[in-house]
VEXNUMI-685587 format. One record per residue (C-alpha): x, y negated, z. Coordinates in steps of 0.25 Angstrom, whole numbers, plus 2048, in hexadecimal, padded with zeros to 3 digits. Layout:
VEXNUMI-685587
(pt (X, Y, Z)) ...
//
This chain:
VEXNUMI-685587
(pt (7AC, 823, 82C)) (pt (7B1, 816, 832)) (pt (7AC, 80B, 828)) (pt (7B9, 802, 82A)) (pt (7C2, 80E, 828)) (pt (7BA, 813, 81C)) (pt (7BC, 805, 816)) (pt (7CB, 806, 819)) (pt (7CC, 813, 812)) (pt (7C4, 80E, 806)) (pt (7CE, 802, 805)) (pt (7DA, 80C, 806)) (pt (7D4, 813, 7FA)) (pt (7D3, 806, 7F2)) (pt (7E2, 804, 7F6)) (pt (7E6, 811, 7F1)) (pt (7DF, 80F, 7E4)) (pt (7E6, 801, 7E2)) (pt (7F3, 807, 7E6)) (pt (7F2, 813, 7DD)) (pt (7EF, 809, 7D1)) (pt (7FA, 800, 7D6)) (pt (805, 80B, 7D6)) (pt (802, 80E, 7C8)) (pt (802, 7FF, 7C4)) (pt (80E, 7FB, 7CC)) (pt (817, 807, 7C6)) (pt (815, 800, 7B9)) (pt (816, 7F1, 7BD)) (pt (823, 7F2, 7C5)) (pt (82A, 7F8, 7B8)) (pt (828, 7EA, 7B2)) (pt (831, 7E3, 7BC)) (pt (840, 7E4, 7BD)) (pt (83E, 7E2, 7CC)) (pt (835, 7EA, 7D5)) (pt (835, 7DF, 7E0)) (pt (831, 7D4, 7D6)) (pt (826, 7DD, 7D2)) (pt (821, 7E0, 7E0)) (pt (822, 7D1, 7E4)) (pt (81A, 7CC, 7D8)) (pt (80F, 7D6, 7DB)) (pt (80F, 7D4, 7EA)) (pt (80E, 7C5, 7E8)) (pt (802, 7C7, 7DE)) (pt (7FB, 7D0, 7E9)) (pt (7FD, 7C6, 7F4)) (pt (7F7, 7BB, 7EB)) (pt (7EB, 7C4, 7E8)) (pt (7E9, 7C7, 7F6)) (pt (7E9, 7B8, 7FA)) (pt (7E0, 7B5, 7EE)) (pt (7D6, 7BF, 7F4)) (pt (7D7, 7B9, 802)) (pt (7D5, 7AB, 7FB)) (pt (7C7, 7B0, 7F7)) (pt (7C4, 7B1, 805)) (pt (7B6, 7B5, 809)) (pt (7B3, 7BA, 7FB)) (pt (7BD, 7C4, 7FC)) (pt (7BB, 7C9, 80A)) (pt (7CA, 7C7, 80C)) (pt (7CF, 7BF, 819)) (pt (7DC, 7BC, 820)) (pt (7DE, 7BD, 82F)) (pt (7E8, 7B5, 836)) (pt (7F2, 7BD, 83F)) (pt (7F1, 7BA, 84D)) (pt (7FF, 7BD, 853)) (pt (80D, 7BF, 850)) (pt (80C, 7CE, 84E)) (pt (801, 7CD, 843)) (pt (80A, 7C2, 83C)) (pt (816, 7CB, 83D)) (pt (80E, 7D7, 838)) (pt (809, 7D0, 82C)) (pt (817, 7CB, 829)) (pt (81D, 7D9, 82A)) (pt (812, 7DE, 821)) (pt (815, 7D4, 816)) (pt (824, 7D5, 817)) (pt (825, 7E4, 818)) (pt (819, 7EA, 811)) (pt (817, 7DF, 807)) (pt (825, 7DC, 804)) (pt (831, 7E5, 809)) (pt (829, 7F2, 806)) (pt (825, 7EE, 7F8)) (pt (834, 7EA, 7F5)) (pt (839, 7F8, 7FA)) (pt (82E, 800, 7F3)) (pt (830, 7F9, 7E5)) (pt (83F, 7F9, 7E6)) (pt (83E, 808, 7E9)) (pt (834, 80B, 7DE)) (pt (83D, 804, 7D4)) (pt (847, 80F, 7D7)) (pt (83F, 81B, 7DA)) (pt (837, 825, 7D2)) (pt (828, 823, 7D3)) (pt (825, 830, 7DA)) (pt (82F, 82D, 7E5)) (pt (829, 820, 7E8)) (pt (81B, 825, 7E8)) (pt (81E, 830, 7F1)) (pt (826, 827, 7FB)) (pt (81B, 81C, 7FB)) (pt (810, 826, 7FD)) (pt (816, 82A, 80A)) (pt (811, 81D, 810)) (pt (805, 825, 816)) (pt (80E, 82E, 81E)) (pt (816, 822, 824)) (pt (809, 81B, 827)) (pt (803, 827, 82E)) (pt (810, 829, 837)) (pt (810, 81A, 83B)) (pt (801, 818, 83D)) (pt (7FF, 823, 848)) (pt (809, 81D, 852)) (pt (808, 80E, 84E)) (pt (7F9, 80C, 84A)) (pt (7F4, 818, 852)) (pt (7ED, 81D, 847)) (pt (7E8, 82B, 849)) (pt (7EB, 836, 83E)) (pt (7E3, 843, 83D)) (pt (7E8, 84F, 837)) (pt (7E0, 84B, 82A)) (pt (7EA, 83F, 829)) (pt (7F6, 848, 828)) (pt (7EF, 851, 81E)) (pt (7EC, 845, 815)) (pt (7FA, 83F, 816)) (pt (7FF, 84D, 813)) (pt (7F6, 84E, 807)) (pt (7FA, 840, 802)) (pt (809, 842, 804)) (pt (809, 850, 7FD)) (pt (801, 84B, 7F2)) (pt (80A, 83F, 7F0)) (pt (816, 848, 7F0)) (pt (810, 851, 7E5)) (pt (80C, 845, 7DD)) (pt (81A, 83F, 7DC)) (pt (820, 84D, 7D9)) (pt (826, 851, 7E7)) (pt (82E, 84A, 7F1)) (pt (839, 840, 7EB)) (pt (846, 848, 7E9)) (pt (84E, 83C, 7EC)) (pt (84C, 82F, 7F5)) (pt (857, 825, 7F3)) (pt (856, 816, 7F4)) (pt (849, 815, 7ED)) (pt (842, 81F, 7F5)) (pt (847, 818, 802)) (pt (842, 80B, 7FD)) (pt (834, 810, 7FA)) (pt (834, 818, 807)) (pt (838, 80B, 80F)) (pt (82C, 803, 808)) (pt (823, 80E, 80C)) (pt (827, 80E, 81A)) (pt (826, 7FF, 81B)) (pt (818, 800, 815)) (pt (814, 80B, 81F)) (pt (818, 801, 82A)) (pt (810, 7F6, 823)) (pt (804, 7FE, 824)) (pt (805, 800, 833)) (pt (808, 7F1, 835)) (pt (7FC, 7ED, 82C)) (pt (7F3, 7F7, 833)) (pt (7F6, 7F1, 840)) (pt (7F5, 7E2, 83C)) (pt (7E8, 7E5, 835)) (pt (7E2, 7E7, 842)) (pt (7E1, 7D8, 844)) (pt (7E3, 7D2, 836)) (pt (7DB, 7D4, 829)) (pt (7E0, 7DD, 81E)) (pt (7E0, 7D1, 814)) (pt (7EA, 7CA, 81E)) (pt (7F3, 7D6, 81E)) (pt (7F3, 7D7, 80F)) (pt (7F6, 7C9, 80C)) (pt (801, 7C9, 816)) (pt (807, 7D5, 810)) (pt (807, 7D0, 802)) (pt (809, 7C1, 805)) (pt (815, 7C3, 80F)) (pt (81A, 7CE, 806)) (pt (81A, 7C6, 7F9)) (pt (821, 7BA, 800)) (pt (82C, 7C4, 805)) (pt (82D, 7CA, 7F7)) (pt (82E, 7BD, 7F0)) (pt (839, 7B9, 7FA)) (pt (841, 7C6, 7F7)) (pt (840, 7C3, 7E8)) (pt (846, 7B5, 7EB)) (pt (851, 7BB, 7F3)) (pt (854, 7C5, 7E8)) (pt (853, 7BA, 7DD)) (pt (847, 7C1, 7D6)) (pt (83C, 7B7, 7D9)) (pt (83D, 7B1, 7CB)) (pt (839, 7BF, 7C6)) (pt (82B, 7BC, 7CB)) (pt (829, 7B0, 7C1)) (pt (82F, 7B7, 7B5)) (pt (825, 7C3, 7B4)) (pt (820, 7C7, 7A6)) (pt (812, 7C8, 7A3)) (pt (812, 7D7, 7A5)) (pt (819, 7D6, 7B2)) (pt (80F, 7CB, 7B7)) (pt (803, 7D4, 7B3)) (pt (809, 7E0, 7BB)) (pt (80B, 7D7, 7C7)) (pt (7FD, 7D2, 7C7)) (pt (7F7, 7E0, 7C6)) (pt (7FF, 7E6, 7D0)) (pt (7FE, 7DA, 7DA)) (pt (7EF, 7DA, 7D9)) (pt (7EF, 7E9, 7DC)) (pt (7F9, 7E7, 7E8)) (pt (7EF, 7DD, 7ED)) (pt (7E4, 7E7, 7EC)) (pt (7EC, 7F1, 7F3)) (pt (7F1, 7E9, 7FE)) (pt (7E3, 7E3, 801)) (pt (7DC, 7F1, 801)) (pt (7E7, 7F7, 809)) (pt (7E7, 7EE, 815)) (pt (7D8, 7EE, 815)) (pt (7D8, 7FD, 816)) (pt (7E3, 7FD, 820)) (pt (7DB, 7F4, 829)) (pt (7CF, 7FE, 829)) (pt (7D5, 80C, 82A)) (pt (7E1, 813, 830)) (pt (7EF, 810, 829)) (pt (7F1, 81F, 827)) (pt (7E4, 820, 820)) (pt (7E5, 815, 816)) (pt (7F3, 819, 813)) (pt (7EF, 827, 810)) (pt (7E4, 822, 807)) (pt (7EE, 819, 800)) (pt (7F5, 826, 7FA)) (pt (7E9, 828, 7F1)) (pt (7EF, 81E, 7E8)) (pt (7F8, 829, 7E3)) (pt (7EC, 830, 7DB)) (pt (7E8, 822, 7D6)) (pt (7F6, 820, 7D0)) (pt (7F6, 82E, 7CB)) (pt (7E9, 82D, 7C4)) (pt (7EE, 820, 7BD)) (pt (7FA, 827, 7B8)) (pt (7F1, 833, 7B3)) (pt (7E7, 829, 7AC)) (pt (7F1, 81F, 7A6)) (pt (7FE, 826, 7A5)) (pt (7FA, 834, 7A1)) (pt (800, 83A, 7AE)) (pt (7FD, 849, 7B0)) (pt (7F2, 84C, 7BA)) (pt (7F4, 85B, 7BD)) (pt (802, 85A, 7C4)) (pt (7FD, 84F, 7CD)) (pt (7EF, 854, 7D0)) (pt (7F2, 85D, 7DC)) (pt (7FA, 852, 7E3)) (pt (7F0, 847, 7E0)) (pt (7E5, 851, 7E6)) (pt (7ED, 851, 7F3)) (pt (7EF, 842, 7F3)) (pt (7E0, 840, 7F1)) (pt (7DD, 84B, 7FC)) (pt (7E6, 844, 806)) (pt (7DF, 837, 802)) (pt (7D2, 83C, 804)) (pt (7D5, 841, 812)) (pt (7DB, 834, 815)) (pt (7CE, 82D, 811)) (pt (7C6, 836, 819)) (pt (7CE, 834, 825)) (pt (7CF, 825, 823)) (pt (7C1, 822, 824)) (pt (7BE, 82A, 831)) (pt (7BC, 824, 83F)) (pt (7C8, 826, 848)) (pt (7CD, 820, 855)) (pt (7D4, 815, 84C)) (pt (7C7, 80E, 84B)) (pt (7C8, 80B, 859)) (pt (7D7, 807, 859)) (pt (7DB, 7F8, 85B)) (pt (7E2, 7F9, 84D)) (pt (7D5, 7FD, 846)) (pt (7CF, 7F2, 83D)) (pt (7C1, 7EE, 83F)) (pt (7B7, 7F0, 834)) (pt (7B5, 7E1, 832)) (pt (7C3, 7E0, 82D)) 
//
């Protein structure tokens, strides 16, 4: 097993664990705000601040920034921040505020499928039959967990789908730019540029003042979810720098069993109806983990990231 790719898959597993916990916490935090956009802006600003604080620790944290060397890299980082760190968040949470949780969960978890379709022609990633088996298990398991395909789509579904498609494009662009920049650089650009854009959007809508009138409970939710988001972004881009985009995205779906386990343990959700579908998701994730750590021609591709990163 290639050590760099193995590290990437392990980081993706950490991202999935953080994501699973974040989904559970965010579902409660967003309900304390009248505006989903105000909520996501506040927690994104916290996430950006946490990432910058870690960078500030310098050598002690192992984090480092690398300066973009050309217009294409600067443009890619700006796009990642504006699209992945701002626009997609606004679309997703605005859609989430109008959609049912099962509908939102299913649409968002199709991310692995869109990334797979983009990664082959644009990143030249090589997918084996096992990848399609893993994706099939993950998608079918997700359909079962949410109780079947959404019966209606509507505006909310379109908003969430648009956000998911934008995030899939962001994954491809990030994978490309990570060939020349550190994962910390991309993470800070995503949350830093994204936060500035979100703050500007709130100012245009006349909602900027809401950030300075949060209650103690709201501030608590923002701090917790912001720290979780910083951990998610940091491990996500570090994983993407080391392994195939389709592999780390597939492993990310393992967040679903984490969220389900929290619901069972803390909310008293029934395990029996979910067990078969959770088993499919875990099986698909296991296949993705196994495939993700194997040596492939990608290790010799110009887009591959050296182990020193």
